[in-house]
C-alpha positions in Angstrom: -6.2 -9.6 -34.0 -3.0 -7.3 -34.9 -2.3 -9.5 -37.2 -5.8 -10.8 -38.2 -6.3 -9.2 -41.9 -2.9 -9.3 -43.2 -3.0 -11.4 -46.2 -6.6 -10.0 -47.2 -5.4 -6.7 -46.3 -3.0 -7.2 -48.9 -5.2 -8.5 -51.5 -7.3 -5.3 -50.9 -4.3 -3.4 -51.5 -3.5 -4.5 -54.7 -6.9 -3.6 -55.9 -7.3 -0.8 -54.9 -3.6 0.6 -56.1 -5.3 -1.1 -59.6 -8.1 1.2 -59.5 -10.3 -1.5 -58.9 -11.9 -0.6 -55.5 -15.4 -1.3 -56.7 -16.0 -4.5 -56.7 -19.1 -5.7 -58.2 -21.3 -7.2 -55.7 -25.0 -8.1 -55.4 -27.7 -6.9 -53.4 -28.5 -10.0 -51.9 -25.0 -11.5 -51.1 -24.4 -7.6 -49.2 -27.2 -8.0 -47.5 -26.2 -11.7 -46.2 -22.9 -10.5 -44.8 -24.6 -7.4 -42.5 -27.0 -11.0 -41.3 -24.3 -12.2 -40.8 -22.3 -9.7 -39.0 -25.3 -8.9 -36.9 -26.1 -12.2 -35.8 -22.0 -12.3 -34.4 -22.2 -8.9 -32.7 -25.8 -10.0 -31.2 -24.1 -14.1 -30.4 -21.0 -11.2 -28.2 -23.7 -9.7 -26.3 -26.3 -12.6 -25.5 -23.5 -14.6 -24.6 -21.8 -12.4 -22.9 -20.5 -14.1 -19.5 -19.1 -17.5 -21.4 -17.5 -15.3 -23.7 -15.2 -13.7 -20.4 -14.8 -17.4 -19.0 -11.2 -18.4 -19.9 -12.1 -21.8 -19.9 -14.5 -20.7 -23.1 -13.0 -20.1 -26.9 -16.3 -18.5 -27.6 -15.0 -15.4 -28.4 -11.9 -17.0 -30.8 -14.2 -18.6 -32.6 -15.9 -15.2 -33.2 -12.9 -14.0 -34.6 -12.3 -16.4 -36.6 -15.8 -16.9 -38.4 -15.4 -12.9 -38.5 -11.9 -13.3 -40.2 -14.0 -15.8 -42.8 -16.7 -13.1 -43.1 -14.4 -10.4 -44.0 -13.0 -11.8 -46.7 -16.3 -10.9 -48.7 -16.6 -7.8 -47.6 -15.8 -4.9 -50.6 -18.3 -2.2 -50.1 -18.2 0.3 -46.9 -21.4 -0.6 -45.1 -20.4 -3.9 -44.5 -16.8 -2.9 -43.0 -18.2 -0.9 -40.9 -20.1 -3.5 -39.6 -16.7 -4.8 -39.0 -15.2 -2.5 -37.3 -18.3 -2.1 -35.2 -17.6 -5.8 -35.0 -13.9 -5.5 -34.3 -14.5 -2.5 -30.9 -16.9 -5.1 -29.2 -14.5 -7.7 -29.9 -11.2 -6.0 -28.4 -13.2 -4.8 -25.1 -14.3 -7.9 -24.7 -11.0 -9.3 -24.6 -9.6 -6.5 -22.5 -12.2 -6.9 -19.8 -11.3 -10.6 -20.2 -7.7 -10.3 -20.1 -8.0 -7.7 -16.9 -9.8 -10.8 -15.3 -7.2 -13.3 -15.2 -5.1 -13.4 -12.5 -1.1 -13.3 -12.9 -0.9 -15.8 -9.9 -1.7 -18.7 -11.0 -1.6 -20.9 -7.9 -4.2 -19.7 -6.5 -7.0 -21.9 -4.8 -10.0 -22.2 -7.0 -12.6 -24.1 -4.6 -15.0 -25.3 -7.3 -12.7 -26.0 -9.6 -10.4 -28.0 -6.8 -13.8 -30.0 -6.2 -15.0 -30.7 -9.8 -11.1 -33.0 -10.0 -11.5 -34.0 -7.1 -15.0 -36.2 -8.3 -13.5 -36.7 -11.2 -10.6 -38.3 -9.9 -12.5 -40.8 -7.1 -14.3 -42.1 -9.9 -18.0 -39.7 -10.1 -20.2 -37.9 -8.4 -22.0 -35.4 -6.6 -25.0 -36.9 -4.5 -26.1 -40.1 -2.9 -28.9 -42.6 -4.0 -30.1 -44.1 -1.2 -32.2 -46.5 -3.9 -28.9 -48.1 -5.9 -27.7 -51.2 -4.6 -24.9 -52.1 -6.5 -22.0 -50.0 -6.5 -21.0 -50.5 -9.9 -24.6 -48.8 -10.4 -23.9 -46.0 -8.7 -20.8 -44.5 -10.0 -22.9 -45.2 -13.1 -25.5 -42.7 -12.3 -23.2 -40.3 -11.0 -22.7 -40.8 -6.7 -19.3 -41.8 -4.9 -18.5 -45.2 -4.6 -17.7 -47.3 -1.2 -13.8 -47.0 -1.8 -13.7 -43.3 -3.6 -12.8 -41.5 -0.3 -10.1 -44.5 0.0 -8.8 -44.1 -3.4 -7.9 -40.6 -2.9 -6.3 -41.6 0.6 -4.1 -44.0 -1.3 -2.5 -41.6 -3.9 -2.7 -38.2 -1.6 -0.2 -40.9 0.7 2.5 -40.5 -1.9 3.1 -36.7 -0.7 3.6 -37.3 2.7 6.5 -39.5 3.0 8.8 -36.6 3.5 8.3 -32.9 5.8 5.4 -31.1 4.8 6.2 -27.5 4.3 4.2 -24.4 5.0 1.8 -23.3 2.7 -1.3 -22.2 2.7 -4.9 -23.8 2.0 -6.7 -21.4 0.6 -3.8 -20.6 -2.1 -1.3 -18.2 -2.0 -2.1 -14.6 -0.8 -0.7 -11.3 -1.8 2.7 -10.6 -0.6 3.8 -6.2 -0.1 7.3 -5.7 -0.7 9.6 -5.4 1.7 10.5 -1.5 3.6 13.8 -0.2 1.5 15.4 1.4 5.0 17.5 4.3 4.5 21.1 4.2 4.7 22.8 6.3 7.3 25.3 8.4 7.1 28.1 7.8 9.3 30.3 10.3 9.0 27.0 12.6 10.5 26.7 10.3 13.2 30.0 11.1 14.4 30.4 14.7 13.6 26.8 14.1 15.8 28.8 12.6 18.3 31.6 15.4 18.5 28.9 17.7 19.3 27.5 15.5 22.2 30.9 15.7 23.7 31.8 18.4 23.4 28.3 20.0 24.3 29.1 19.5 28.3 32.2 21.1 28.6 30.7 24.5 27.2 27.6 23.9 29.6 30.4 23.7 32.0 32.2 26.9 31.6 28.7 28.7 31.7 28.1 27.4 34.8 31.4 28.3 36.6 31.2 31.6 34.6 27.4 32.3 35.8 28.3 31.2 39.9 31.4 33.1 40.0 29.1 36.2 39.0 26.3 35.6 41.5 29.0 35.3 44.0 30.6 38.4 43.0 27.3 40.2 43.4 26.2 38.7 46.8 29.8 40.0 48.2 29.1 43.6 46.7 25.8 43.9 47.9 26.7 42.7 51.7 29.8 44.8 51.6 27.0 47.6 50.8 24.8 45.9 53.8 27.4 46.1 56.3 28.9 49.7 55.4 25.5 50.9 56.6 25.3 49.5 59.6 28.9 50.4 60.4 27.7 53.7 60.0 23.9 53.5 61.7 24.1 50.0 63.9 21.0 51.0 65.5 18.4 51.0 62.4 17.3 48.3 60.4 17.0 48.4 56.6 14.0 48.4 55.2 14.0 44.9 52.9 11.4 46.9 50.5 13.3 49.8 50.1 16.3 48.0 49.7 15.7 45.9 46.8 13.1 47.5 45.0 14.3 48.8 41.6 11.3 51.2 40.4 12.4 51.5 36.9 13.6 47.4 36.5 11.1 44.7 37.4 14.2 42.7 36.5 16.6 44.6 38.7 14.6 44.0 41.5 14.5 40.2 41.0 18.2 39.7 40.8 18.2 42.2 44.6 16.0 39.3 45.8 17.5 36.5 44.6 21.1 37.4 45.9 19.7 38.9 49.3 18.5 35.6 49.5 22.1 33.9 49.9 23.2 36.3 52.3 20.1 35.5 54.5 20.9 31.7 54.3 24.2 32.0 55.3 23.5 34.0 58.0 25.6 37.2 57.5 22.5 39.0 58.1 19.2 38.6 59.5 15.3 38.8 58.1 12.9 40.2 60.6 9.5 42.4 60.0 10.2 42.7 56.4 13.4 44.7 58.3 17.6 43.2 57.6 19.8 43.6 60.2 23.4 42.6 59.9 25.0 40.0 61.9 27.5 40.8 65.0 
């Protein structure tokens, strides 16, 4: 449609340049032109489904008729109708193009059935009153050897190993998922970090263990000093471990004293602490 009126437009432009845009044209001819334009537009609207069919050329035929009619258009009123027809044709053409399938191998069952019937020599229904095979074919019914004919033709394509295919045509494929490439250098650095971490944790555990042993020895020294001065008086467990100003310190004292009790350097009885002899 972009080159629909190139030659006609050039002739019009030459007439316009000469200043003779108002071409003499009688009212009867103009009415006839407008009537033909309206008939074309009405026909496009009434036969919309046929216009959109991929097997129909009615839209092309309508545009060709409009091209011939446009050669007689010289007035704005008729030109407006031509523009209106072009808009309608453009919309139909766009809708028709959107219905076209990009994958031309899509299976169409109806079309396949029509082609199959044509190849086998005919027909859709069986005539029970027909005795002659030729008469049945002439009236549009399948003959007795119709399927045999199809089998003979299909046999040509089964002399090789059949390939994998879909009976209902192609299917919609999705693009493969793109996997992101990992950086090898970063992966190496992570491995190095993993190798270093156990050594660091080991050092932390060793230093924490040394601090715990020293604190246990210090507390045991306090208890032994107290019992040397007064061996007959047990020490109250709660008075010894509780720090009224620090809950955390109290928990640490209980933790350290429990180590001393476990190795049996002191004994715990009735909330009293007694140093072993």
